[in-house]
C-alpha positions in Angstrom: -16.5 12.9 22.8 -15.0 10.5 20.3 -15.3 6.7 20.3 -11.9 6.1 21.9 -12.7 8.5 24.8 -16.0 6.7 25.3 -14.3 3.3 25.5 -11.8 4.8 28.0 -14.6 6.1 30.2 -16.4 2.7 30.1 -13.1 1.1 31.0 -12.5 3.4 34.0 -16.0 2.7 35.3 -15.4 -1.1 34.9 -12.0 -0.8 36.7 -13.5 1.1 39.6 -16.3 -1.5 39.8 -13.8 -4.4 39.8 -11.8 -2.8 42.7 -14.9 -2.0 44.7 -16.6 -5.3 44.0 -13.5 -7.2 45.2 -13.3 -5.0 48.2 -16.9 -5.5 49.1 -16.6 -9.3 48.9 -13.7 -9.2 51.3 -15.4 -6.9 53.6 -18.6 -9.0 53.7 -16.6 -11.9 55.3 -14.1 -9.6 57.2 -11.2 -10.8 55.2 -11.7 -14.5 55.6 -11.6 -15.7 52.0 -12.5 -19.3 52.9 -16.0 -18.1 53.6 -16.5 -16.8 50.1 -18.0 -19.1 47.4 -15.4 -17.8 44.8 -12.2 -15.9 44.9 -12.3 -12.2 45.6 -11.2 -11.4 42.1 -14.1 -13.3 40.7 -16.5 -11.0 42.5 -14.6 -8.0 41.1 -14.8 -9.4 37.5 -18.5 -10.1 38.0 -19.2 -6.5 39.0 -17.1 -5.2 36.1 -18.7 -7.5 33.5 -22.2 -6.8 34.6 -21.7 -3.1 34.0 -19.4 -3.2 31.0 -21.3 -5.6 28.7 -24.5 -3.6 28.3 -22.6 -0.4 27.7 -20.4 -2.1 25.0 -23.5 -3.6 23.5 -25.0 -0.2 23.0 -21.7 1.0 21.4 -21.4 -1.9 19.1 -25.1 -1.5 17.9 -24.4 2.1 17.1 -21.2 1.2 15.3 -23.0 -1.3 13.1 -26.2 0.6 12.4 -25.4 4.2 13.2 -24.1 5.2 9.8 -27.2 3.7 8.1 -29.6 5.6 10.4 -27.7 8.9 9.8 -27.7 8.3 6.0 -31.5 7.7 6.0 -32.1 10.9 8.1 -30.0 13.0 5.7 -31.6 11.5 2.6 -35.1 12.0 4.0 -34.3 15.7 4.3 -33.5 15.6 0.5 -36.5 13.5 -0.4 -37.5 15.6 -3.4 -34.0 15.5 -4.9 -33.4 11.8 -4.2 -36.7 10.4 -5.5 -35.7 10.9 -9.2 -32.3 9.4 -8.7 -31.1 5.8 -9.3 -29.6 3.8 -6.5 -26.1 4.4 -8.0 -26.7 8.1 -8.1 -28.0 8.1 -4.5 -24.8 6.4 -3.4 -22.7 8.9 -5.2 -24.6 11.8 -3.6 -24.3 10.3 -0.1 -20.6 9.8 -0.7 -20.2 13.4 -1.7 -22.1 14.6 1.4 -19.8 12.5 3.7 -16.7 13.8 1.9 -17.9 17.4 2.0 -18.7 17.1 5.7 -15.1 15.8 6.3 -13.6 18.5 4.2 -12.5 16.1 1.4 -12.8 16.3 -2.4 -16.2 15.6 -4.0 -17.2 14.4 -7.5 -18.9 17.7 -8.5 -19.4 21.3 -7.5 -20.4 22.0 -3.9 -23.9 23.4 -4.3 -25.8 25.2 -1.5 -28.0 22.2 -1.1 -25.0 19.9 -0.8 -23.4 22.1 1.8 -26.6 22.3 3.7 -26.8 18.5 3.7 -23.2 18.2 4.8 -23.8 20.6 7.7 -26.9 18.6 8.7 -24.9 15.4 8.4 -22.3 16.8 10.9 -25.0 18.0 13.2 -26.8 14.6 13.2 -23.6 12.7 13.6 -22.6 14.6 16.7 -26.1 14.6 18.2 -26.6 10.9 17.8 -23.2 10.0 19.1 -23.7 12.2 22.1 -27.0 10.4 22.9 -25.3 7.1 22.4 -22.4 8.0 24.6 -24.6 9.3 27.4 -26.8 6.1 27.1 -23.8 3.8 27.2 -22.2 5.6 30.2 -25.6 5.7 32.1 -26.4 2.0 31.4 -22.9 1.0 32.4 -23.1 3.0 35.7 -26.5 1.6 36.4 -25.7 -2.0 35.8 -22.4 -1.6 37.7 -24.3 -0.4 40.8 -26.6 -3.3 40.4 -23.7 -5.8 40.1 -22.0 -4.4 43.2 -25.3 -4.5 45.1 -25.7 -8.2 44.3 -22.3 -9.2 45.7 -22.5 -11.3 48.9 -20.6 -14.4 50.1 -23.1 -16.8 48.6 -23.0 -15.3 45.1 -21.6 -17.9 42.6 -19.6 -15.3 40.8 -17.1 -17.9 39.4 -19.9 -19.9 37.8 -21.4 -16.9 36.3 -18.1 -15.7 34.9 -17.5 -19.2 33.4 -21.0 -19.1 31.8 -20.3 -15.7 30.4 -16.9 -16.8 29.0 -18.6 -19.9 27.5 -21.3 -17.7 25.9 -18.6 -15.4 24.5 -16.8 -18.3 22.9 -20.0 -19.7 21.4 -20.8 -16.2 20.1 -17.4 -15.8 18.5 -17.9 -19.2 16.8 -21.3 -18.2 15.6 -20.0 -14.9 14.3 -17.3 -16.7 12.4 -19.8 -19.1 10.9 -22.2 -16.4 9.9 -19.4 -14.4 8.4 -18.5 -17.3 6.2 -22.1 -17.8 5.2 -22.4 -14.1 4.5 -19.4 -14.1 2.3 -20.5 -17.1 0.3 -24.1 -15.8 0.1 -23.0 -12.4 -1.3 -20.9 -14.1 -3.9 -23.6 -16.5 -4.9 -26.4 -13.9 -5.1 -24.4 -11.5 -7.1 -23.2 -14.3 -9.3 -26.8 -15.3 -10.0 -27.5 -11.7 -11.0 -24.5 -11.8 -13.3 -25.7 -15.1 -14.9 -29.1 -13.4 -15.7 -27.1 -11.1 -18.0 -24.4 -13.5 -19.3 -24.9 -17.2 -20.0 -23.0 -19.6 -17.8 -21.6 -21.4 -20.8 -20.0 -18.1 -22.1 -18.5 -17.4 -18.7 -17.1 -20.9 -18.1 -16.0 -21.7 -21.7 -15.6 -18.3 -23.4 -12.1 -17.7 -24.8 -12.2 -13.9 -24.7 -12.3 -11.5 -21.7 -13.3 -8.0 -22.5 -15.8 -6.7 -20.0 -15.8 -3.1 -21.0 -18.8 -1.5 -22.7 -18.5 -1.3 -26.5 -18.2 2.2 -28.1 -20.0 1.1 -31.3 -23.0 -1.0 -31.9 -21.1 -3.1 -34.5 -18.1 -3.7 -32.3 -17.3 -7.3 -31.5 -18.9 -8.2 -28.2 -21.1 -5.1 -28.1 -22.2 -6.1 -24.6 -18.8 -7.2 -23.5 -17.0 -10.6 -23.6 -16.9 -12.5 -20.3 -15.1 -15.7 -21.1 -13.1 -16.6 -17.9 -10.8 -19.2 -19.5 -8.0 -16.7 -20.2 -8.0 -15.5 -16.6 -8.1 -19.0 -15.1 -5.3 -20.1 -17.5 -3.2 -17.1 -16.6 -3.8 -17.8 -12.9 -2.8 -21.4 -13.2 0.2 -20.6 -15.3 1.7 -18.1 -12.8 0.8 -20.4 -9.9 2.5 -23.4 -11.6 5.7 -21.3 -12.2 5.6 -20.1 -8.6 5.3 -23.7 -7.3 8.2 -24.8 -9.5 10.3 -22.3 -7.6 8.9 -22.6 -4.1 8.3 -26.3 -3.8 11.8 -27.7 -4.3 13.6 -24.7 -2.6 11.2 -24.7 0.4 11.2 -28.5 0.8 15.0 -28.9 0.4 15.7 -26.0 2.8 13.4 -27.6 5.4 15.2 -30.9 5.0 18.5 -29.2 5.5 17.3 -27.2 8.5 15.9 -30.3 10.3 18.4 -33.1 9.3 21.7 -31.5 8.4 22.1 -28.1 10.0 23.4 -27.8 13.6 21.6 -25.7 16.1 23.7 -22.5 15.5 23.3 -22.7 11.7 19.6 -23.4 12.0 19.2 -20.5 14.5 20.8 -18.2 11.9 19.3 -19.3 8.6 15.7 -20.1 9.6 14.8 -16.6 10.8 16.7 -15.2 7.9 14.6 -17.3 5.5 11.3 -16.4 7.3 12.1 -12.7 6.9 10.8 -13.1 3.3 7.3 -13.7 4.8 7.3 -10.3 6.3 8.1 -8.4 3.2 5.0 -6.5 1.7 3.8 -7.9 -1.6 4.1 -4.5 -3.2 7.9 -4.7 -2.5 7.9 -8.0 -4.3 6.0 -6.3 -7.1 8.7 -3.6 -7.4 11.4 -6.2 -7.4 9.7 -8.1 -10.1 9.0 -5.1 -12.3 12.4 -3.4 -11.8 14.8 -6.3 -11.5 13.5 -9.7 -12.5 11.4 -8.7 -15.6 14.2 -6.6 -17.2 16.7 -9.3 -16.5 14.6 -12.0 -18.1 13.9 -9.7 -21.1 17.6 -8.9 -21.5 18.5 -12.6 -21.3 16.0 -13.3 -24.0 17.5 -10.7 -26.2 20.9 -12.3 -25.9 19.6 -15.7 -27.1 17.2 -14.3 -29.7 13.9 -14.8 -27.8 11.2 -12.2 -27.8 10.0 -11.8 -24.2 7.3 -9.4 -23.1 8.2 -6.6 -20.7 5.5 -8.0 -18.4 5.7 -11.8 -18.6 4.2 -14.6 -16.6 7.7 -16.0 -16.0 8.8 -12.9 -14.0 5.6 -12.8 -11.9 5.8 -16.5 -11.3 9.4 -16.5 -10.2 8.9 -13.6 -7.7 5.7 -15.1 -6.5 7.6 -18.4 -5.9 10.2 -16.5 -3.9 7.4 -15.0 -1.8 5.9 -18.3 -0.8 9.2 -20.1 -0.1 8.9 -19.3 3.7 5.4 -20.7 3.8 6.5 -24.0 2.1 9.7 -24.2 4.1 8.2 -23.4 7.5 5.3 -25.9 7.2 7.5 -28.6 5.8 10.0 -27.9 8.6 7.3 -28.5 11.2 6.0 -31.8 9.7 9.5 -33.2 9.2 10.5 -32.3 12.8 7.3 -34.0 14.0 8.4 -37.4 12.6 9.4 -39.5 15.6 13.1 -40.0 16.3 12.5 -43.7 16.8 11.9 -44.0 13.0 15.3 -42.4 12.3 17.0 -44.6 14.9 15.4 -47.7 13.5 16.5 -46.9 10.0 20.1 -46.2 11.1 20.1 -49.4 13.1 19.3 -51.4 9.9 22.3 -49.9 8.3 20.7 -47.2 6.2 22.6 -44.0 5.4 21.3 -40.5 6.3 20.2 -39.9 2.7 18.4 -43.3 2.5 16.7 -42.5 5.8 15.5 -39.1 4.6 14.2 -40.5 1.2 12.7 -43.8 2.4 11.6 -43.1 6.0 11.3 -39.4 6.9 9.8 -37.9 3.7 7.2 -40.7 3.3 6.2 -40.3 7.0 5.9 -36.5 6.5 4.2 -36.8 3.1 0.6 -35.7 4.2 2.0 -32.6 5.9 4.2 -31.8 2.9 1.3 -32.2 0.5 -0.8 -29.9 2.7 2.0 -27.3 2.7 2.2 -27.5 -1.1 -1.5 -27.0 -1.6 -1.6 -24.2 0.9 1.2 -22.5 -0.9 -0.7 -23.0 -4.1 -3.8 -21.3 -2.6 -1.6 -18.4 -1.5 -0.2 -18.0 -5.0 -3.6 -18.2 -6.6 -4.9 -15.3 -4.4 -1.9 -13.0 -5.0 -2.6 -9.7 -6.8 0.0 -7.0 -6.4 2.9 -9.0 -8.0 0.8 -9.9 -11.0 -0.4 -6.3 -11.5 3.2 -4.9 -11.5 5.0 -7.8 -13.2 2.5 -9.6 -15.5 0.1 -6.8 -16.5 -3.6 -6.9 -17.1 -3.8 -8.3 -20.6 -6.2 -11.3 -20.7 -4.2 -13.5 -23.1 -5.1 -17.1 -23.6 -1.6 -18.7 -23.8 0.6 -21.3 -22.1 3.7 -19.4 -23.0 5.4 -18.1 -19.8 7.2 -15.5 -21.9 4.1 -13.6 -22.8 2.0 -11.2 -20.7 -1.0 -12.7 -18.9 -3.3 -11.7 -16.1 -5.1 -13.5 -13.2 -8.6 -13.6 -11.7 -7.6 -11.5 -8.7 -6.2 -8.7 -10.8 -9.4 -8.5 -12.9 -11.5 -8.4 -9.7 -9.5 -5.4 -8.5 -9.8 -3.7 -11.9 -13.5 -4.2 -12.1 -14.2 -2.9 -8.6 -11.9 0.1 -8.6 -13.6 3.5 -8.4 -17.3 4.2 -8.4 -19.1 1.3 -10.1 -22.7 0.6 -11.2 -23.7 -2.6 -9.5 -26.4 -3.3 -12.0 -24.1 -3.8 -14.9 -22.6 -7.1 -16.1 -19.1 -5.6 -16.0 -19.2 -5.0 -12.2 -21.2 -8.2 -11.4 -18.6 -10.3 -13.2 -16.2 -9.5 -10.4 -18.4 -11.5 -8.0 -18.6 -14.4 -10.5 -14.8 -14.4 -10.7 -14.6 -14.3 -6.9 -16.9 -17.3 -6.6 -14.8 -19.2 -9.2 -11.7 -18.4 -7.2 -13.4 -19.4 -4.0 -14.4 -22.8 -5.5 -10.8 -23.4 -6.8 -9.2 -22.7 -3.4 -11.9 -24.6 -1.6 -11.2 -27.6 -3.8 -7.5 -27.4 -3.0 -8.3 -27.4 0.7 -10.5 -30.4 0.3 -7.8 -32.2 -1.7 -5.3 -31.4 1.1 -7.7 -32.9 3.7 -8.2 -36.0 1.5 -4.5 -36.5 1.1 -3.9 -36.1 4.9 -6.6 -38.6 5.8 -5.6 -41.1 3.2 -1.9 -41.2 3.9 -1.7 -40.2 7.5 -0.1 -42.8 9.7 -0.3 -43.1 13.4 3.0 -43.4 15.4 3.5 -44.5 18.9 
């Protein structure tokens, strides 16, 4: 039995309990619904939820902790081999065991010991899941019977369902908060480990980024150079170019859609513009690498400029095209939300349509437009694929958009690609970069909230 079949079985049991619980509630009052405390469907949902929730709880616990338990059981069987290994080597070994058990490629030869561990892994996985499946089905059936037994005309099933829904909403909110705390904590803790190996001043103010381990003892930066200034500069340069493209095009297109276009034109162009939002970023990367970058380089050759094959300008232009729908859609919404009475008042005073847009509509929508601008900036800062394919991975400290640069996100991907040793400064630097990127985007969000609160006006 796989996990999908188990969920199907639990769903069937809950469906049967819903039908039978509803039927029992009606039978208990001989079909006179007015004698029931709640609606018949509430009794059915009560019976279904009483049985389904405990079974799903068992399944969720196994999904979260099952793999860890199985790994510990497999490693305990190989205690003599594992005790002399480092944490990194143990992780590699466990990864090989999982891959061999699944029939995938492994990092080394398939020794008899490794095959035996893979067979044991498969055996334990099937056995534990069988136990979990039988436990979930049994508990669901038992609690379903209990829920149906509890049904009577005086049972406050609606109140209990509402309490359950409220608890579920609170639980989802708590999970979201804990997830945020977990993300931030993981970044902070790993960054502190990184700062034990690399001084904070070097990371924040260093002008050279070269995190690889040196091949010679006399090589410059024998322990690696971890200055983040080139990465932050490259990120801001590409973001600035992207905003130069997206902000005017997105804002002006929003003004046209809301103030000038008729309904038929708006219905045609607005979906057409928002199609850009559904294009995968890797496609934008192909477009930047195969069309935009060669076009810029060839244009530079015509006028005598030396332009890198992978330039910040190409990446910035394509990234700007990518975030045009975001800027346009949000600006469209805030401009449309400006009350019509403001427009009518401006026209009544003799203002033209252009004067009304410039002096009334845009100032009224300014907080939302600024928020859209900063949100688009955050989207551009976090983009990776376009930069990898169009701007490259060279950490150059330059403000020249015609040269190759890289961004923080690209370096994070490069540092965490493949099997990594999480005790080295090279790998830990990815978390420090992630925390820096998180602080930058969080600052932009706070700035957007400040602008909205400062310039927001209330309209009747």
